[in-house]
All heavy atoms as TSV, in Angstrom:
chain	resi	resn	atom	element	x	y	z
A	1	VAL	N	N	-46.476	9.700	-17.386
A	1	VAL	CA	C	-46.615	8.248	-17.421
A	1	VAL	C	C	-48.097	7.970	-17.693
A	1	VAL	O	O	-48.977	8.484	-17.039
A	1	VAL	CB	C	-46.239	7.640	-16.055
A	1	VAL	CG1	C	-46.445	6.143	-16.083
A	1	VAL	CG2	C	-44.818	7.959	-15.705
A	2	VAL	N	N	-48.317	7.094	-18.691
A	2	VAL	CA	C	-49.628	6.621	-19.025
A	2	VAL	C	C	-49.662	5.104	-18.881
A	2	VAL	O	O	-48.779	4.419	-19.417
A	2	VAL	CB	C	-50.041	7.029	-20.436
A	2	VAL	CG1	C	-51.406	6.408	-20.811
A	2	VAL	CG2	C	-50.059	8.498	-20.615
A	3	VAL	N	N	-50.603	4.599	-18.108
A	3	VAL	CA	C	-50.763	3.138	-17.986
A	3	VAL	C	C	-52.210	2.815	-18.251
A	3	VAL	O	O	-53.134	3.348	-17.653
A	3	VAL	CB	C	-50.383	2.671	-16.536
A	3	VAL	CG1	C	-50.549	1.158	-16.439
A	3	VAL	CG2	C	-49.014	3.097	-16.144
A	4	LEU	N	N	-52.388	1.905	-19.236
A	4	LEU	CA	C	-53.734	1.444	-19.566
A	4	LEU	C	C	-53.792	-0.055	-19.423
A	4	LEU	O	O	-52.811	-0.750	-19.685
A	4	LEU	CB	C	-54.074	1.815	-21.029
A	4	LEU	CG	C	-54.042	3.279	-21.356
A	4	LEU	CD1	C	-54.223	3.474	-22.864
A	4	LEU	CD2	C	-55.114	4.003	-20.632
A	5	ALA	N	N	-54.959	-0.548	-19.024
A	5	ALA	CA	C	-55.093	-2.010	-18.816
A	5	ALA	C	C	-56.494	-2.436	-19.299
A	5	ALA	O	O	-57.440	-1.660	-19.254
A	5	ALA	CB	C	-54.889	-2.390	-17.342
A	6	ALA	N	N	-56.578	-3.691	-19.721
A	6	ALA	CA	C	-57.834	-4.249	-20.113
A	6	ALA	C	C	-57.877	-5.732	-19.765
A	6	ALA	O	O	-56.836	-6.419	-19.751
A	6	ALA	CB	C	-58.040	-4.082	-21.616
A	7	ARG	N	N	-59.093	-6.196	-19.546
A	7	ARG	CA	C	-59.348	-7.616	-19.298
A	7	ARG	C	C	-60.264	-8.133	-20.379
A	7	ARG	O	O	-61.272	-7.516	-20.681
A	7	ARG	CB	C	-60.076	-7.812	-17.946
A	7	ARG	CG	C	-59.286	-7.537	-16.765
A	7	ARG	CD	C	-60.143	-7.828	-15.505
A	7	ARG	NE	N	-59.402	-7.543	-14.282
A	7	ARG	CZ	C	-59.590	-6.463	-13.509
A	7	ARG	NH1	N	-60.536	-5.605	-13.836
A	7	ARG	NH2	N	-58.860	-6.304	-12.451
A	8	SER	N	N	-59.889	-9.240	-20.993
A	8	SER	CA	C	-60.749	-9.875	-21.979
A	8	SER	C	C	-61.170	-11.228	-21.450
A	8	SER	O	O	-60.383	-12.169	-21.405
A	8	SER	CB	C	-59.998	-10.017	-23.262
A	8	SER	OG	O	-60.764	-10.800	-24.188
A	9	GLN	N	N	-62.458	-11.302	-21.021
A	9	GLN	CA	C	-62.984	-12.582	-20.576
A	9	GLN	C	C	-63.012	-13.588	-21.709
A	9	GLN	O	O	-62.717	-14.785	-21.530
A	9	GLN	CB	C	-64.400	-12.426	-20.009
A	9	GLN	CG	C	-64.470	-11.471	-18.844
A	9	GLN	CD	C	-63.897	-12.079	-17.577
A	9	GLN	OE1	O	-63.489	-13.220	-17.493
A	9	GLN	NE2	N	-63.826	-11.266	-16.536
A	10	ALA	N	N	-63.343	-13.153	-22.920
A	10	ALA	CA	C	-63.450	-14.031	-24.046
A	10	ALA	C	C	-62.109	-14.697	-24.419
A	10	ALA	O	O	-62.045	-15.859	-24.738
A	10	ALA	CB	C	-63.995	-13.262	-25.268
A	11	GLU	N	N	-61.047	-13.886	-24.323
A	11	GLU	CA	C	-59.724	-14.413	-24.645
A	11	GLU	C	C	-58.994	-14.899	-23.430
A	11	GLU	O	O	-57.857	-15.401	-23.510
A	11	GLU	CB	C	-58.889	-13.319	-25.352
A	11	GLU	CG	C	-59.446	-12.935	-26.715
A	11	GLU	CD	C	-58.632	-11.833	-27.354
A	11	GLU	OE1	O	-57.433	-11.678	-27.043
A	11	GLU	OE2	O	-59.174	-11.136	-28.232
A	12	ALA	N	N	-59.580	-14.694	-22.246
A	12	ALA	CA	C	-58.922	-15.062	-20.952
A	12	ALA	C	C	-57.536	-14.443	-20.873
A	12	ALA	O	O	-56.557	-15.132	-20.621
A	12	ALA	CB	C	-58.916	-16.554	-20.773
A	13	LYS	N	N	-57.466	-13.107	-21.101
A	13	LYS	CA	C	-56.155	-12.449	-21.126
A	13	LYS	C	C	-56.277	-11.052	-20.510
A	13	LYS	O	O	-57.290	-10.356	-20.695
A	13	LYS	CB	C	-55.668	-12.346	-22.532
A	13	LYS	CG	C	-54.232	-11.827	-22.657
A	13	LYS	CD	C	-53.758	-11.923	-24.072
A	13	LYS	CE	C	-52.277	-11.509	-24.132
A	13	LYS	NZ	N	-51.722	-11.592	-25.456
A	14	ALA	N	N	-55.246	-10.676	-19.775
A	14	ALA	CA	C	-55.106	-9.335	-19.245
A	14	ALA	C	C	-53.993	-8.672	-20.005
A	14	ALA	O	O	-52.951	-9.261	-20.285
A	14	ALA	CB	C	-54.783	-9.340	-17.774
A	15	VAL	N	N	-54.192	-7.396	-20.393
A	15	VAL	CA	C	-53.215	-6.661	-21.145
A	15	VAL	C	C	-52.931	-5.336	-20.459
A	15	VAL	O	O	-53.860	-4.692	-19.950
A	15	VAL	CB	C	-53.680	-6.423	-22.566
A	15	VAL	CG1	C	-52.665	-5.617	-23.371
A	15	VAL	CG2	C	-53.971	-7.689	-23.290
A	16	LEU	N	N	-51.681	-4.914	-20.438
A	16	LEU	CA	C	-51.269	-3.653	-19.815
A	16	LEU	C	C	-50.282	-2.998	-20.726
A	16	LEU	O	O	-49.376	-3.659	-21.319
A	16	LEU	CB	C	-50.607	-4.016	-18.473
A	16	LEU	CG	C	-50.040	-2.861	-17.657
A	16	LEU	CD1	C	-51.161	-2.307	-16.778
A	16	LEU	CD2	C	-48.904	-3.319	-16.778
A	17	VAL	N	N	-50.394	-1.674	-20.924
A	17	VAL	CA	C	-49.422	-0.929	-21.711
A	17	VAL	C	C	-48.919	0.240	-20.858
A	17	VAL	O	O	-49.730	0.842	-20.111
A	17	VAL	CB	C	-49.953	-0.465	-23.070
A	17	VAL	CG1	C	-50.227	-1.626	-23.968
A	17	VAL	CG2	C	-51.159	0.445	-22.944
A	18	VAL	N	N	-47.692	0.601	-21.044
A	18	VAL	CA	C	-47.095	1.709	-20.340
A	18	VAL	C	C	-46.477	2.652	-21.398
A	18	VAL	O	O	-45.742	2.174	-22.309
A	18	VAL	CB	C	-45.987	1.280	-19.358
A	18	VAL	CG1	C	-45.249	2.475	-18.769
A	18	VAL	CG2	C	-46.551	0.437	-18.248
A	19	GLY	N	N	-46.765	3.937	-21.258
A	19	GLY	CA	C	-46.194	4.917	-22.150
A	19	GLY	C	C	-45.546	6.003	-21.326
A	19	GLY	O	O	-46.031	6.419	-20.274
A	20	LEU	N	N	-44.357	6.393	-21.785
A	20	LEU	CA	C	-43.618	7.496	-21.090
A	20	LEU	C	C	-43.308	8.620	-22.040
A	20	LEU	O	O	-43.085	8.432	-23.247
A	20	LEU	CB	C	-42.246	6.897	-20.617
A	20	LEU	CG	C	-42.285	5.740	-19.613
A	20	LEU	CD1	C	-40.864	5.265	-19.317
A	20	LEU	CD2	C	-43.006	6.143	-18.331
A	21	THR	N	N	-43.303	9.813	-21.487
A	21	THR	CA	C	-42.997	10.971	-22.292
A	21	THR	C	C	-41.432	11.021	-22.537
A	21	THR	O	O	-40.680	10.383	-21.810
A	21	THR	CB	C	-43.402	12.274	-21.608
A	21	THR	OG1	O	-42.802	12.337	-20.301
A	21	THR	CG2	C	-44.925	12.311	-21.474
A	22	GLY	N	N	-41.072	11.777	-23.514
A	22	GLY	CA	C	-39.643	11.885	-23.857
A	22	GLY	C	C	-38.741	12.361	-22.735
A	22	GLY	O	O	-37.618	11.906	-22.570
A	23	ASP	N	N	-39.282	13.305	-21.945
A	23	ASP	CA	C	-38.456	13.846	-20.846
A	23	ASP	C	C	-38.194	12.774	-19.799
A	23	ASP	O	O	-37.113	12.740	-19.188
A	23	ASP	CB	C	-39.056	15.055	-20.224
A	23	ASP	CG	C	-40.458	14.867	-19.650
A	23	ASP	OD1	O	-41.222	14.056	-20.234
A	23	ASP	OD2	O	-40.772	15.462	-18.641
A	24	LEU	N	N	-39.142	11.884	-19.547
A	24	LEU	CA	C	-38.960	10.815	-18.585
A	24	LEU	C	C	-37.932	9.775	-19.116
A	24	LEU	O	O	-37.135	9.272	-18.341
A	24	LEU	CB	C	-40.270	10.114	-18.237
A	24	LEU	CG	C	-41.251	10.991	-17.487
A	24	LEU	CD1	C	-42.605	10.239	-17.344
A	24	LEU	CD2	C	-40.749	11.392	-16.160
A	25	VAL	N	N	-37.988	9.507	-20.417
A	25	VAL	CA	C	-37.015	8.605	-20.997
A	25	VAL	C	C	-35.621	9.209	-20.864
A	25	VAL	O	O	-34.666	8.525	-20.540
A	25	VAL	CB	C	-37.366	8.337	-22.482
A	25	VAL	CG1	C	-36.256	7.511	-23.175
A	25	VAL	CG2	C	-38.665	7.542	-22.565
A	26	LYS	N	N	-35.502	10.497	-21.134
A	26	LYS	CA	C	-34.187	11.171	-20.996
A	26	LYS	C	C	-33.676	11.120	-19.566
A	26	LYS	O	O	-32.460	11.129	-19.340
A	26	LYS	CB	C	-34.278	12.635	-21.426
A	26	LYS	CG	C	-34.401	12.794	-22.936
A	26	LYS	CD	C	-34.511	14.229	-23.354
A	26	LYS	CE	C	-34.683	14.328	-24.839
A	26	LYS	NZ	N	-34.865	15.737	-25.288
A	27	GLU	N	N	-34.582	11.063	-18.571
A	27	GLU	CA	C	-34.188	10.979	-17.171
A	27	GLU	C	C	-33.767	9.541	-16.796
A	27	GLU	O	O	-33.381	9.318	-15.654
A	27	GLU	CB	C	-35.281	11.456	-16.268
A	27	GLU	CG	C	-35.576	12.930	-16.311
A	27	GLU	CD	C	-36.738	13.368	-15.413
A	27	GLU	OE1	O	-37.036	12.633	-14.457
A	27	GLU	OE2	O	-37.264	14.429	-15.629
A	28	GLY	N	N	-33.944	8.618	-17.721
A	28	GLY	CA	C	-33.505	7.252	-17.461
A	28	GLY	C	C	-34.638	6.219	-17.262
A	28	GLY	O	O	-34.314	5.021	-17.045
A	29	MET	N	N	-35.837	6.630	-17.295
A	29	MET	CA	C	-36.937	5.659	-17.180
A	29	MET	C	C	-37.078	4.852	-18.474
A	29	MET	O	O	-36.762	5.363	-19.563
A	29	MET	CB	C	-38.263	6.381	-16.832
A	29	MET	CG	C	-38.271	7.000	-15.464
A	29	MET	SD	S	-39.885	7.746	-15.077
A	29	MET	CE	C	-40.879	6.331	-14.800
A	30	HIS	N	N	-37.559	3.641	-18.368
A	30	HIS	CA	C	-37.656	2.741	-19.533
A	30	HIS	C	C	-38.958	1.921	-19.379
A	30	HIS	O	O	-39.078	1.105	-18.520
A	30	HIS	CB	C	-36.437	1.827	-19.574
A	30	HIS	CG	C	-36.272	1.086	-20.852
A	30	HIS	ND1	N	-37.114	0.062	-21.251
A	30	HIS	CD2	C	-35.352	1.244	-21.837
A	30	HIS	CE1	C	-36.702	-0.389	-22.434
A	30	HIS	NE2	N	-35.640	0.301	-22.816
A	31	ALA	N	N	-39.903	2.198	-20.289
A	31	ALA	CA	C	-41.211	1.516	-20.233
A	31	ALA	C	C	-41.072	-0.009	-20.342
A	31	ALA	O	O	-41.744	-0.723	-19.628
A	31	ALA	CB	C	-42.144	2.043	-21.331
A	32	GLY	N	N	-40.186	-0.478	-21.226
A	32	GLY	CA	C	-39.981	-1.867	-21.389
A	32	GLY	C	C	-39.512	-2.586	-20.145
A	32	GLY	O	O	-39.961	-3.664	-19.772
A	33	LYS	N	N	-38.628	-1.922	-19.425
A	33	LYS	CA	C	-38.143	-2.547	-18.162
A	33	LYS	C	C	-39.189	-2.487	-17.099
A	33	LYS	O	O	-39.278	-3.421	-16.277
A	33	LYS	CB	C	-36.868	-1.784	-17.701
A	33	LYS	CG	C	-35.673	-2.051	-18.660
A	33	LYS	CD	C	-34.462	-1.259	-18.247
A	33	LYS	CE	C	-33.339	-1.475	-19.244
A	33	LYS	NZ	N	-32.177	-0.691	-18.937
A	34	LEU	N	N	-40.025	-1.449	-17.094
A	34	LEU	CA	C	-41.121	-1.385	-16.075
A	34	LEU	C	C	-42.097	-2.496	-16.310
A	34	LEU	O	O	-42.480	-3.173	-15.355
A	34	LEU	CB	C	-41.831	-0.032	-16.185
A	34	LEU	CG	C	-41.078	1.182	-15.626
A	34	LEU	CD1	C	-41.819	2.443	-16.016
A	34	LEU	CD2	C	-40.938	1.060	-14.097
A	35	VAL	N	N	-42.529	-2.754	-17.547
A	35	VAL	CA	C	-43.511	-3.824	-17.761
A	35	VAL	C	C	-42.935	-5.213	-17.548
A	35	VAL	O	O	-43.628	-6.097	-17.129
A	35	VAL	CB	C	-44.239	-3.712	-19.126
A	35	VAL	CG1	C	-45.051	-2.458	-19.248
A	35	VAL	CG2	C	-43.308	-3.868	-20.273
A	36	GLN	N	N	-41.644	-5.325	-17.819
A	36	GLN	CA	C	-41.052	-6.634	-17.514
A	36	GLN	C	C	-41.139	-6.973	-16.012
A	36	GLN	O	O	-41.340	-8.107	-15.670
A	36	GLN	CB	C	-39.535	-6.638	-17.919
A	36	GLN	CG	C	-39.328	-6.809	-19.387
A	36	GLN	CD	C	-37.874	-6.756	-19.800
A	36	GLN	OE1	O	-37.042	-6.210	-19.068
A	36	GLN	NE2	N	-37.509	-7.395	-20.930
A	37	GLN	N	N	-41.022	-5.971	-15.209
A	37	GLN	CA	C	-41.050	-6.148	-13.761
A	37	GLN	C	C	-42.468	-6.462	-13.242
A	37	GLN	O	O	-42.594	-7.117	-12.235
A	37	GLN	CB	C	-40.521	-4.926	-13.035
A	37	GLN	CG	C	-39.024	-4.705	-13.259
A	37	GLN	CD	C	-38.518	-3.548	-12.488
A	37	GLN	OE1	O	-38.759	-3.338	-11.329
A	37	GLN	NE2	N	-37.751	-2.692	-13.205
A	38	VAL	N	N	-43.485	-5.985	-13.920
A	38	VAL	CA	C	-44.849	-6.213	-13.448
A	38	VAL	C	C	-45.605	-7.277	-14.226
A	38	VAL	O	O	-46.703	-7.683	-13.848
A	38	VAL	CB	C	-45.689	-4.910	-13.404
A	38	VAL	CG1	C	-44.990	-3.885	-12.520
A	38	VAL	CG2	C	-45.891	-4.372	-14.807
A	39	ALA	N	N	-45.016	-7.799	-15.298
A	39	ALA	CA	C	-45.717	-8.784	-16.134
A	39	ALA	C	C	-46.042	-10.082	-15.351
A	39	ALA	O	O	-47.042	-10.736	-15.654
A	39	ALA	CB	C	-44.898	-9.107	-17.379
A	40	ALA	N	N	-45.223	-10.408	-14.386
A	40	ALA	CA	C	-45.498	-11.567	-13.604
A	40	ALA	C	C	-46.833	-11.483	-12.843
A	40	ALA	O	O	-47.483	-12.502	-12.601
A	40	ALA	CB	C	-44.378	-11.801	-12.614
A	41	CYS	N	N	-47.244	-10.280	-12.547
A	41	CYS	CA	C	-48.583	-10.073	-11.926
A	41	CYS	C	C	-49.727	-10.562	-12.802
A	41	CYS	O	O	-50.766	-10.925	-12.321
A	41	CYS	CB	C	-48.769	-8.611	-11.594
A	41	CYS	SG	S	-47.660	-7.975	-10.331
A	42	LEU	N	N	-49.457	-10.552	-14.097
A	42	LEU	CA	C	-50.437	-10.993	-15.065
A	42	LEU	C	C	-50.237	-12.463	-15.474
A	42	LEU	O	O	-50.966	-12.988	-16.290
A	42	LEU	CB	C	-50.395	-10.102	-16.336
A	42	LEU	CG	C	-50.510	-8.599	-16.136
A	42	LEU	CD1	C	-50.363	-7.884	-17.445
A	42	LEU	CD2	C	-51.855	-8.251	-15.460
A	43	GLY	N	N	-49.199	-13.073	-14.932
A	43	GLY	CA	C	-48.866	-14.422	-15.252
A	43	GLY	C	C	-48.251	-14.550	-16.630
A	43	GLY	O	O	-48.366	-15.624	-17.286
A	44	GLY	N	N	-47.663	-13.463	-17.155
A	44	GLY	CA	C	-47.133	-13.506	-18.503
A	44	GLY	C	C	-45.819	-12.765	-18.630
A	44	GLY	O	O	-44.972	-12.857	-17.732
A	45	SER	N	N	-45.692	-12.106	-19.744
A	45	SER	CA	C	-44.412	-11.419	-20.053
A	45	SER	C	C	-44.707	-10.102	-20.737
A	45	SER	O	O	-45.837	-9.765	-21.098
A	45	SER	CB	C	-43.538	-12.289	-20.870
A	45	SER	OG	O	-44.185	-12.542	-22.152
A	46	GLY	N	N	-43.653	-9.310	-20.857
A	46	GLY	CA	C	-43.793	-8.017	-21.514
A	46	GLY	C	C	-42.465	-7.415	-21.793
A	46	GLY	O	O	-41.410	-7.915	-21.320
A	47	GLY	N	N	-42.448	-6.336	-22.486
A	47	GLY	CA	C	-41.221	-5.646	-22.792
A	47	GLY	C	C	-41.467	-4.689	-24.001
A	47	GLY	O	O	-42.533	-4.722	-24.548
A	48	GLY	N	N	-40.481	-3.921	-24.289
A	48	GLY	CA	C	-40.662	-3.011	-25.390
A	48	GLY	C	C	-39.642	-1.871	-25.400
A	48	GLY	O	O	-38.578	-1.977	-24.802
A	49	ARG	N	N	-40.050	-0.788	-26.044
A	49	ARG	CA	C	-39.173	0.356	-26.232
A	49	ARG	C	C	-39.111	1.185	-24.939
A	49	ARG	O	O	-39.901	0.999	-24.016
A	49	ARG	CB	C	-39.741	1.231	-27.347
A	49	ARG	CG	C	-39.914	0.495	-28.669
A	49	ARG	CD	C	-40.401	1.480	-29.736
A	49	ARG	NE	N	-41.372	2.447	-29.340
A	49	ARG	CZ	C	-42.644	2.526	-29.778
A	49	ARG	NH1	N	-43.045	1.628	-30.729
A	49	ARG	NH2	N	-43.465	3.433	-29.393
A	50	PRO	N	N	-38.160	2.136	-24.914
A	50	PRO	CA	C	-38.078	2.990	-23.718
A	50	PRO	C	C	-39.327	3.835	-23.497
A	50	PRO	O	O	-39.667	4.110	-22.390
A	50	PRO	CB	C	-36.876	3.890	-24.058
A	50	PRO	CG	C	-36.042	3.087	-25.006
A	50	PRO	CD	C	-37.037	2.261	-25.796
A	51	ASP	N	N	-40.026	4.193	-24.606
A	51	ASP	CA	C	-41.200	5.066	-24.462
A	51	ASP	C	C	-42.526	4.334	-24.437
A	51	ASP	O	O	-43.540	4.934	-24.038
A	51	ASP	CB	C	-41.194	6.147	-25.549
A	51	ASP	CG	C	-41.346	5.530	-26.943
A	51	ASP	OD1	O	-40.926	4.363	-27.148
A	51	ASP	OD2	O	-41.841	6.248	-27.837
A	52	PHE	N	N	-42.577	3.088	-24.877
A	52	PHE	CA	C	-43.884	2.381	-24.939
A	52	PHE	C	C	-43.609	0.872	-24.857
A	52	PHE	O	O	-42.731	0.321	-25.536
A	52	PHE	CB	C	-44.602	2.690	-26.250
A	52	PHE	CG	C	-45.898	2.009	-26.371
A	52	PHE	CD1	C	-47.046	2.526	-25.755
A	52	PHE	CD2	C	-46.015	0.810	-27.080
A	52	PHE	CE1	C	-48.256	1.858	-25.887
A	52	PHE	CE2	C	-47.203	0.140	-27.197
A	52	PHE	CZ	C	-48.338	0.660	-26.573
A	53	ALA	N	N	-44.420	0.200	-24.028
A	53	ALA	CA	C	-44.244	-1.239	-23.896
A	53	ALA	C	C	-45.541	-1.889	-23.440
A	53	ALA	O	O	-46.220	-1.389	-22.555
A	53	ALA	CB	C	-43.111	-1.532	-22.934
A	54	PRO	N	N	-45.849	-3.086	-24.013
A	54	PRO	CA	C	-47.010	-3.859	-23.564
A	54	PRO	C	C	-46.585	-5.064	-22.704
A	54	PRO	O	O	-45.465	-5.562	-22.764
A	54	PRO	CB	C	-47.597	-4.334	-24.882
A	54	PRO	CG	C	-46.396	-4.538	-25.751
A	54	PRO	CD	C	-45.421	-3.476	-25.358
A	55	ALA	N	N	-47.562	-5.539	-21.937
A	55	ALA	CA	C	-47.421	-6.807	-21.211
A	55	ALA	C	C	-48.753	-7.505	-21.243
A	55	ALA	O	O	-49.786	-6.849	-21.347
A	55	ALA	CB	C	-46.983	-6.550	-19.761
A	56	GLY	N	N	-48.736	-8.823	-21.151
A	56	GLY	CA	C	-49.979	-9.547	-21.153
A	56	GLY	C	C	-49.813	-10.912	-20.500
A	56	GLY	O	O	-48.737	-11.394	-20.365
A	57	GLY	N	N	-50.957	-11.456	-20.053
A	57	GLY	CA	C	-50.923	-12.775	-19.455
A	57	GLY	C	C	-52.331	-13.259	-19.121
A	57	GLY	O	O	-53.301	-12.484	-19.256
A	58	PRO	N	N	-52.431	-14.485	-18.642
A	58	PRO	CA	C	-53.732	-15.073	-18.388
A	58	PRO	C	C	-54.404	-14.711	-17.069
A	58	PRO	O	O	-55.551	-15.088	-16.853
A	58	PRO	CB	C	-53.451	-16.558	-18.490
A	58	PRO	CG	C	-52.050	-16.682	-18.029
A	58	PRO	CD	C	-51.371	-15.442	-18.549
A	59	ASP	N	N	-53.704	-14.032	-16.186
A	59	ASP	CA	C	-54.250	-13.772	-14.865
A	59	ASP	C	C	-55.099	-12.470	-14.911
A	59	ASP	O	O	-54.561	-11.353	-14.765
A	59	ASP	CB	C	-53.149	-13.616	-13.795
A	59	ASP	CG	C	-53.669	-13.500	-12.430
A	59	ASP	OD1	O	-54.910	-13.333	-12.233
A	59	ASP	OD2	O	-52.855	-13.536	-11.453
A	60	LEU	N	N	-56.404	-12.625	-15.120
A	60	LEU	CA	C	-57.295	-11.450	-15.249
A	60	LEU	C	C	-57.340	-10.605	-13.969
A	60	LEU	O	O	-57.570	-9.414	-14.058
A	60	LEU	CB	C	-58.689	-11.921	-15.599
A	60	LEU	CG	C	-58.852	-12.682	-16.937
A	60	LEU	CD1	C	-60.293	-13.122	-17.127
A	60	LEU	CD2	C	-58.360	-11.887	-18.094
A	61	ASP	N	N	-57.106	-11.229	-12.823
A	61	ASP	CA	C	-57.161	-10.485	-11.557
A	61	ASP	C	C	-55.826	-9.833	-11.249
A	61	ASP	O	O	-55.728	-9.126	-10.213
A	61	ASP	CB	C	-57.575	-11.404	-10.441
A	61	ASP	CG	C	-58.973	-11.942	-10.627
A	61	ASP	OD1	O	-59.804	-11.182	-11.123
A	61	ASP	OD2	O	-59.208	-13.142	-10.315
A	62	GLY	N	N	-54.799	-10.030	-12.054
A	62	GLY	CA	C	-53.488	-9.487	-11.760
A	62	GLY	C	C	-53.309	-7.994	-12.070
A	62	GLY	O	O	-52.327	-7.424	-11.701
A	63	ILE	N	N	-54.307	-7.421	-12.758
A	63	ILE	CA	C	-54.132	-6.026	-13.161
A	63	ILE	C	C	-54.044	-5.106	-11.909
A	63	ILE	O	O	-53.186	-4.204	-11.896
A	63	ILE	CB	C	-55.330	-5.568	-14.051
A	63	ILE	CG1	C	-55.187	-6.222	-15.396
A	63	ILE	CG2	C	-55.355	-4.042	-14.194
A	63	ILE	CD1	C	-56.302	-5.989	-16.359
A	64	ASP	N	N	-54.806	-5.365	-10.871
A	64	ASP	CA	C	-54.727	-4.489	-9.671
A	64	ASP	C	C	-53.350	-4.650	-9.049
A	64	ASP	O	O	-52.764	-3.643	-8.631
A	64	ASP	CB	C	-55.833	-4.899	-8.696
A	64	ASP	CG	C	-57.201	-4.530	-9.179
A	64	ASP	OD1	O	-57.327	-3.587	-9.959
A	64	ASP	OD2	O	-58.164	-5.196	-8.751
A	65	ARG	N	N	-52.808	-5.821	-9.016
A	65	ARG	CA	C	-51.465	-6.039	-8.413
A	65	ARG	C	C	-50.439	-5.359	-9.311
A	65	ARG	O	O	-49.477	-4.779	-8.763
A	65	ARG	CB	C	-51.141	-7.542	-8.300
A	65	ARG	CG	C	-51.935	-8.239	-7.206
A	65	ARG	CD	C	-51.485	-9.683	-6.993
A	65	ARG	NE	N	-51.415	-10.501	-8.192
A	65	ARG	CZ	C	-52.447	-11.158	-8.706
A	65	ARG	NH1	N	-53.640	-11.098	-8.121
A	65	ARG	NH2	N	-52.326	-11.912	-9.763
A	66	ALA	N	N	-50.600	-5.432	-10.629
A	66	ALA	CA	C	-49.661	-4.779	-11.558
A	66	ALA	C	C	-49.679	-3.308	-11.333
A	66	ALA	O	O	-48.571	-2.650	-11.295
A	66	ALA	CB	C	-49.969	-5.133	-12.983
A	67	PHE	N	N	-50.826	-2.650	-11.196
A	67	PHE	CA	C	-50.911	-1.234	-10.971
A	67	PHE	C	C	-50.232	-0.890	-9.638
A	67	PHE	O	O	-49.518	0.129	-9.559
A	67	PHE	CB	C	-52.364	-0.729	-10.946
A	67	PHE	CG	C	-52.842	-0.281	-12.293
A	67	PHE	CD1	C	-53.710	-1.090	-13.028
A	67	PHE	CD2	C	-52.494	0.953	-12.797
A	67	PHE	CE1	C	-54.155	-0.728	-14.271
A	67	PHE	CE2	C	-52.961	1.344	-14.051
A	67	PHE	CZ	C	-53.802	0.527	-14.771
A	68	ALA	N	N	-50.454	-1.655	-8.625
A	68	ALA	CA	C	-49.844	-1.392	-7.273
A	68	ALA	C	C	-48.310	-1.455	-7.405
A	68	ALA	O	O	-47.622	-0.637	-6.854
A	68	ALA	CB	C	-50.367	-2.334	-6.295
A	69	GLN	N	N	-47.821	-2.478	-8.111
A	69	GLN	CA	C	-46.413	-2.650	-8.232
A	69	GLN	C	C	-45.798	-1.491	-9.086
A	69	GLN	O	O	-44.739	-0.960	-8.720
A	69	GLN	CB	C	-46.048	-3.986	-8.838
A	69	GLN	CG	C	-44.530	-4.236	-8.839
A	69	GLN	CD	C	-44.192	-5.623	-9.347
A	69	GLN	OE1	O	-45.072	-6.478	-9.584
A	69	GLN	NE2	N	-42.889	-5.911	-9.439
A	70	LEU	N	N	-46.452	-1.117	-10.164
A	70	LEU	CA	C	-45.993	0.033	-10.955
A	70	LEU	C	C	-45.926	1.288	-10.115
A	70	LEU	O	O	-44.957	2.034	-10.212
A	70	LEU	CB	C	-46.895	0.229	-12.175
A	70	LEU	CG	C	-46.593	-0.569	-13.421
A	70	LEU	CD1	C	-47.691	-0.432	-14.412
A	70	LEU	CD2	C	-45.276	-0.145	-13.995
A	71	LYS	N	N	-46.973	1.514	-9.326
A	71	LYS	CA	C	-46.999	2.691	-8.487
A	71	LYS	C	C	-45.790	2.752	-7.548
A	71	LYS	O	O	-45.148	3.778	-7.387
A	71	LYS	CB	C	-48.252	2.736	-7.701
A	71	LYS	CG	C	-48.496	3.997	-6.941
A	71	LYS	CD	C	-49.858	3.996	-6.212
A	71	LYS	CE	C	-50.012	5.302	-5.416
A	71	LYS	NZ	N	-51.321	5.331	-4.727
A	72	SER	N	N	-45.431	1.603	-6.963
A	72	SER	CA	C	-44.317	1.562	-6.087
A	72	SER	C	C	-42.959	1.758	-6.828
A	72	SER	O	O	-42.041	2.325	-6.308
A	72	SER	CB	C	-44.258	0.242	-5.260
A	72	SER	OG	O	-43.917	-0.836	-6.061
A	73	LEU	N	N	-42.902	1.290	-8.087
A	73	LEU	CA	C	-41.687	1.449	-8.863
A	73	LEU	C	C	-41.521	2.906	-9.332
A	73	LEU	O	O	-40.365	3.366	-9.486
A	73	LEU	CB	C	-41.741	0.567	-10.094
A	73	LEU	CG	C	-41.619	-0.930	-9.852
A	73	LEU	CD1	C	-41.925	-1.730	-11.097
A	73	LEU	CD2	C	-40.236	-1.307	-9.320
A	74	LEU	N	N	-42.599	3.590	-9.551
A	74	LEU	CA	C	-42.527	4.963	-9.984
A	74	LEU	C	C	-42.253	5.919	-8.818
A	74	LEU	O	O	-41.736	6.941	-8.943
A	74	LEU	CB	C	-43.801	5.392	-10.719
A	74	LEU	CG	C	-44.094	4.624	-12.007
A	74	LEU	CD1	C	-45.480	4.961	-12.523
A	74	LEU	CD2	C	-43.051	4.907	-13.051
């Protein structure tokens, strides 16, 4: 599992991406569903493929909450 996040003060946006390896996808994990569940932490939305998905929103301080929620989901 790879999770990357960034805050852009200039754009007033927080962005998060989740990547999963093929074996995790085969076990039933879905990156798009994971980011959909944590996108609210960023005040936005997200979704994508089983192996890779982005989320984004205007809550720059939501990244820490999103990481905590992802950790509990994993």
